[in-house]
N, C-alpha and C positions, 0 to 999 in steps of 0.2 A: 432310733438308731443308736447302738452302743458306740461310744467314742472312748478311745484309749489315749491317755496323755501321760507324758513323763515330765517331772519337774526336778530341778536341782536345788538342793538345800544346804545351807551352811548354818550350823548350830552356834549358840553363844560361845562354845569352846573352840570354834573354828573347824570342827569336824564336818566334812562334806559327805552327803548321802544323796541317793536318788529316790524319788517318790513315784510310784505307779498309781495313777488315778483313773478309775473307770466306774461308771454307774454310781457316782456319789461316794464311792469307797476309795480312800486314799491311804496307802500303806508304804512304809519304807522298804527298800530292797536290801538284801544282804550281799556282801562280798564285792560290791562296786561302789566307788565314791563319786563317779561322774557318769553322765550320759555317754560321753565319749568312750569311757572304759567299757560300758555295757555294749555299745555298738561294736567295738573291737571284738568283744567276746562272742557276740552274735555271728559276726562274719567268720570267726575262727571255728565256731561250732556248726556253721551251716544252717542256722535257724533264723527266724524273723526276729525283729527287735521286740515285738510283743511277746513272743514265746520266751525269749531270753529274760525279759522282765518278769513274767509270771512265774518262771522257774525260781526266781530269787525273792519272791514276795514273802514278807514276814507277817506276823500277826500284829505288828506295831502300827496302829492307825495314827493319822495326823490330820489336823484341821488346816488345809492349805490356804484358805482365805485368811485365817488368823496369822499364819506364818508369813504370808505376803505382806500384810499390814505391819508386821513386826520387822520387815526388812530382811527376812532370812531366806527368801526365794531368789535364786540367781537367774540369769538369762537362760533360755532353753538349751543353749549349747555354749561351750567355750573350749579353749585349748590351753594346756599347761604352758605352751610356747606361743604367745600371741602372734608372733611372726608367721606361724603356720595356719592362721585363720584368715581367710580372704572375704572381705565384704565387697560385693558387687551387685549390679542389678540391671534391669531393663526398663525402658520407658515407652510410652505410647503403645501400651499393650492392652489397655482396657477399652471396651466400647464406650465412647464418650470422652475418653481421656485426651483426645486431640484438641478439644475446644479451648480449654484453658491455656494449654501450651501454645496453640496457634495464635491466640490473642496476644500472648506475651511477645511473640516473635514477629508479628505482622509489621510492626514499625520498621523493621530492618529488611522488609521484602517488598517487591513490587506488588501493587494491588491487582494487576492483571494476570497473576499466576499464583498457584498454590505455594505456600511456604514449604521449606524442607521438612518441617515437622508434619504438616498435613500430608505431604507426599509419602513420608515414611509410615504414617498411620494407615493411609489407604492401601499401601503395599502390604501392610500386615493384615488388614481386613481381607485382602484378596488371597494372600499366600501364607498366612500365619498358622493355619491349621491343616497341614498337608496330610495326605493319605499315608498309611503305614509304609515305610520304606522310601518315602519321597522326602527330599530335603526342602524345607519350607523357607519362606522369606526370613532373612535374619533381622533381628530387632535392633533398636537403639541399645547401646550397652554403655555402662559407666562403672568406674571404680570408686569405691568410697574409702578404702583403707584396710588395715589389718586388724587383729584382735585388740590393739590398743584403742581403737575407736568404738569398740562394742560397749554399750551401756545396758545395764539390767533394769528390770522393773523397779519403780519407785526411786530410781537414781536420777540426778540431774542430767539433762542434755545441755551440754555447754557449747555455746556459740563462740567462735573466736572473736577477739576484740575488733579485728578488721572486717568482720562480716557485715553485710548490709541488711541482713534479715536472718531470722531463724524460724523456719516454718515446718509444720508437721506434714507428713505424707503417710496416711494409714494404709498399710499394705499387708500382704501375705508374703512370707519369706520361706523359701525352701532351704532345708538344712542337709548338708551332704558330707560324707566322709569318703576319702579316696582309699580304697583297699590296697593291700600290698602288691597286687598285680596291676594297679592303675585303674581299676574299675570304680567309677563314681557310684556310691550307694546313697540313695535318698533316705534319710532317717525319718523325715516327716516335715511338717510345716509349722510355723509359728506366726503369731501376730507380730507386727513390726511397725516402727515409726522410722521411716527412711528420711530423716531430718535433713533439710536442704536450705540453701540460700537463694530464694526465688528472685529477689531484687537483682542480685548479681547476674543470674541467668537471663532475666528480662532485658538487661542492658545490651547483651549480645549473646545469641545462642551458642557462639563459639566459646563462651565462658561457662558452658554447662559443666565441663570437667572441674573447673574451679569451684562451682557452686555445690558439687557433690562431695568434695573432700571435707566432710564433716562427720561428727559422731552419728551413730544410729542406735536405736533402742530395740531390743528384742524381748518379746513377751515371756511370761513365766512358764507357759505350757508348750511342750512339743507334742503336736497331734500326730500320732503314728497310724499307719495303715493307709487305706485309700483316702485320697484327698477329695473332700466334697467339691462338687462342681459349682455349687451356688452357695456362697457365703455372704451374709448380709449383716452389717454392723453399724455402729455409730461412732463418729469421731467428734470430739468436742474440745473446746478450750475453756478452762475455768480460771477466772481472774478474781482475786479477793473473795473466794468462796462462792461466786456466782458464775453461772454459765454465760460466757461472752459470746460463744458461737457454737453451733451444733448442726451436724448434717449427717444423713445416712450415707453409707458407702457400700458398694458391691464389689466383690472379688470372687475368685474361683474361675475355673475354666469356662463355665457357661457365660460368664460376663466379660470374657476377654477375647481379643482379636487373634491371639496366639494360643496355641496349646502349650501346656507345661512341657511336653516332650520336645516341642520345637525350641522353646527357650533354653531348656537344658542341653539340647543337642548343640546349639550354637555357642553356648558357654564352654562346654567340656570338649569341643572339637580341638581346642588349643592344648597341645601336650603339656605346657607349663601349668595348666590347671588340673592335671591328673597326676600330681606328685604324691606318691604313697604317704599316707599319714596326715595329709592336709585336711582341714575342715573348710567348707565353703558355706557362707550365708548369702543366698541369692534373692534379692528383692524383685518381686514380680510386677511392680508398678501399681499405680493408683489412678482414680478418676476424680478424686475429691480433695480439694485444697481450700483452706480458709483464705489463703492469699488471693485466690480467684474471686473471693467476695470482699476484697479490699480490707482484710483484717491485718493489722500490724501488731505483731506480738511484742511482748516486753518481758524483762526478767521477772520471775515469780509466777508467770502464767503456767498453768498445768495442762499438759496434753493428756487426754484420756481416749483410749481406743478400746472398744469392746465389740465382740462378734461371736455369735453361736456358730459352731458347737464348742468354742473355747468358753470356759466357765469363769475365768478370771480376767480382769481388765489389764491393759498395759497403761500405766500412769508414769509420767515423767515431768518434773518441773523444768522450766527453762532458766538457765543461768548464762551469764556473760563472762567470758574469761578476761583476766587482766591483760592489758597490752604488754607485748613482749618485743624487745628489740633483738634482732638477729643480725650478726655481723660475721662475714666470712673472713677467715684469717688464712693468709698464704703461708705455706710451709716451705 
C-alpha cells in the first residue's frame, strides 16, 4: 500500500520547508514553508492535501532519516501562534486499555462494584462505534495544553520538578485545521508520545487533569489520506544505551473501542473548538504503558516509538525541569 507523508524541515540557515515523502522518494515542496500553509492552500483551492503537495513537488530530493538524525525535522504540525494550537485527547479508547487504568484506580473504589474507569471503558465498548448518523458514547476527554507544550522529534520531554513521574504513552494523534467557515479538516495522523504523570493519577483519579498538564511529543511524519485501521508498533525505553523496557502496541480503529469519527464528533461538538484558523492535535489513547510494568523512568532515559506505515521513529530523551517558585502578587 502506498503511503503519503509530509514532514516539516528547518535548514541550518533557519529556512523552513515542507517535504513530501512517498514510496521511498522524498522531495522538497515549492512555495510553502509549513504544513499549515499547505493545508490552508488546499482548502482554498478545493483540493486534497496530497494533491496540493504533489502540485508543488520539486526535483530536490532529501534523505529524511539523515535530516532527522541531524535535528532538522520538526513536529508534524505546529502553528506560528502557539496559543492557536490545542493539545487534547481521549482515554480508555483501546481494547485492553482499561486494565492498567483500572488497576491504578481500584484502591479508591469499592471491591464490589466496577470502578468509574471500567464503567467508562465498557460503555465505550458498547456504544463507541455507532452507526452512521447516530451519536455514540462520549469518551473520557482531557486537556494537555497549547502549542507551548508541543515537543518535536529528538527533543527532550521535560517533566516539571513537582511531577511524581514522567512516563510515555505511545499513541496515534489526529491533526486538524479549522477552516474559515468553522469546518474541522483532518489533515492526517502522526505518531505521538502523550507524556503523563501516572503516579499523580494513581493517587486519585480526580487528579487525572493534573497528570495530563505536561508536554507531549509529536512524530516527524504526517500520514495523509485514509487512516489505516490496524497499526502495530513498538514502544521502548533506552537507558545508558541499552533497552530497559520494550513492548508492542496496537492502535488504529480496528484495535479501539471507539471509532475515530465518534472521538472527533465529541471533541468538535464544542463551538470553542471550531474557531477558524486553529490547529488541534488530538491524542486517541493507548493500551501500553511501561508504568503498568512497574518501570520508574529517570532523567536521561530515551523514549522510542515506531510503527509502520510510519517510516521514522519518534525519539525523545527525558529531562527534569529545575524547581520554580511562583508567587501571586496583588495589584
